[in-house]
Residue, then its C-alpha position, 0 to 999 in steps of 0.5 A: m499500499l502507497l500511503h501520503v503522509t502529511h504532519e505540520t506542527r505550527y507554533e504561535y509565540a508571544p513575545p517573540v522567540e529571539t533564537a531557538q534549537h529544535l529536534a524533530h523525528l518525523k522522517p519514516l523509518a525503513t523496515g522489513s515491511q516500510r519503504l520510504v519513497s520519498h520524504q520532505l521537511a519544510i521549516d518556516p521561517p528557514p533555519a539558519q542550520r539544519s542537519e540530519l543524523p541517526d540516534v542510537y535506535g537507527n531513526t532519522r533525527a532532524f536538527f535545526a537552528l533559528e537565529a532570527t526573531h520570529d512570532r510563529l514556526v511552521v514544520t511541515a513532513e511530507s511523506v511517501v511510504e509503501t508498507s506491506v503487512p509485517v511478517l515475522s521470520s521463521a528463525v523466531a521462537r514464537e512459541l517460546p514460553w514467557e517464562a523462558v524469554r524472561e529468563r533469557f534476559r537475567f543477568r548472567k556474568d559472561a553471557t552473550f548480549d543481546a541488544a533488546s536487553e535496554f527494552v527490560f529497564p525502566s525509562p522516564y515515562v515507563p517505571r516499573h510498579d506493582d500495579f502494572a504486575a497485578y494487571a499484567r497477571a491475568s495475560f502471563v498464564p504460566g507457560r503462555p508463549t510470550f506471542d500469545v501473551a502480548m496479543d491476550l494483553t492487546e486485547r484485554m487492554y482494548r476491552d478495559f480501556d476507554y479512549d479519552a483525550d481529556s483524561t491525560e497530559i503528556n507527562t501524566p504518569a502511567v500508573e496513573a492512567l492505569a488506575q482510571r483506565k483512560g487516556v490515548c494511545q500514548d497511555f496505552a502503549h507506556i502500560m503496556i510496555a511497563c507491564f512487559r518490563t515489570l515482569g522482565l520482558p523486553a518491550r519498546y514504543v513505536s511511534g507513527y501514523l494510522l490510517t483512518q477511514p471517513p464516514p461512508g459518503q464524507p470526504r477524508l478532512v484534511g488535518a483531522d488525523a493524529s500521531h499514533a503510538w504502540v508496542s513492539v515486543y521481543l521474541p527471541g530466535h530458535g538458537n537463543k538460549a537462557g545464559t547462552e556464554a559468549g561464543d555460543e552464538e556461533k554455534d548457533g548460527p545466524e537463525s538464532a537471531g530474535g525478531w520484534a513483533d507489534f501490537d496496538p492495545t488503542n485498536g486491540r489489533q496487530p498493526g497492518e500495512d494501514y500503519v506507518t511506523l515513524a520512530i522507535g525508542r524506550d518511550y515517548s521521550d526518545v521519539s517525540p516529534m518535536r522538542g526545542v530550546l527556546h530564548g524568548g517566547a514565555r507563552h506559546t500555542l500549539s496545533v498540529g495537523v496529520t493527514v494519511q491517505p492512500v496515494g491514489e486518492v492524493i492524485q484523484l484530489a490534485s487531478q480534480s483540483q486541477t480541473q476545477s481550476t482550468p477555464q473550459d473551452k467555449e464553442s464558437p457561435 
């Protein structure tokens, strides 16, 4: 599926900002089920400096600096992405019980390092807490495969939680959102990740977009969509064994490599070709779309508009617009 994504971020400042430096995560990742066809990042007013570098997780991080006084900032990311349904590698031990995965990530002297270990530890938005373990236990049935645990927890959260945009803020603690059983996709992703990490399993945060469908007979509203967030759970490969000694990975061979499976507790499903992955990290703090340091601008208003459309729909709308704007030839009398 070819999807066109427009993500516009607009700041209005009072008083004006004198200088500013910003970081943005707005360029979609290239993954096994996603290919970035094109990407443009427009910044108004034009920055004095700008650059792009990968961060530690492989996301593209754009840096730009504004050195002239400005009372507004508009950042527009426009991307075309080719997506397909994610498929787990046959090397992944999908049926491995969750207890075995937990043992794989217990610390052992001289054990082989697994990069997924970083996603077992607490992070700024995802602490460990007994309340997460208490909620998770109904899904973490003894002997149940990790994949099935994640799917069950995804579906339970979809049933148990209410989506309420007014119930939380960006900095609302995940344990508070868990207690009230309300929140937005960011909260639900943090809660599910916390459930896994509290019980010793790696899970990470995924930011991106979801293609939504307008009501029957209604046009798609430009800018009416929003950023989305979901969860990625690590599944070791068949060759991964708890307490593997350094050097044993050579015996296991390349098929021992594990993989990540995505789950969306907000919608009670696994992401498909209607999802666009933007960035991955420990939690929202690693992948926030925009952040910055300002000199001036004591007060500001923020507005964000996201539009996700099939490319064919974009082409059709552009063609209709061109036809309407072109004067029609009149027949001579």
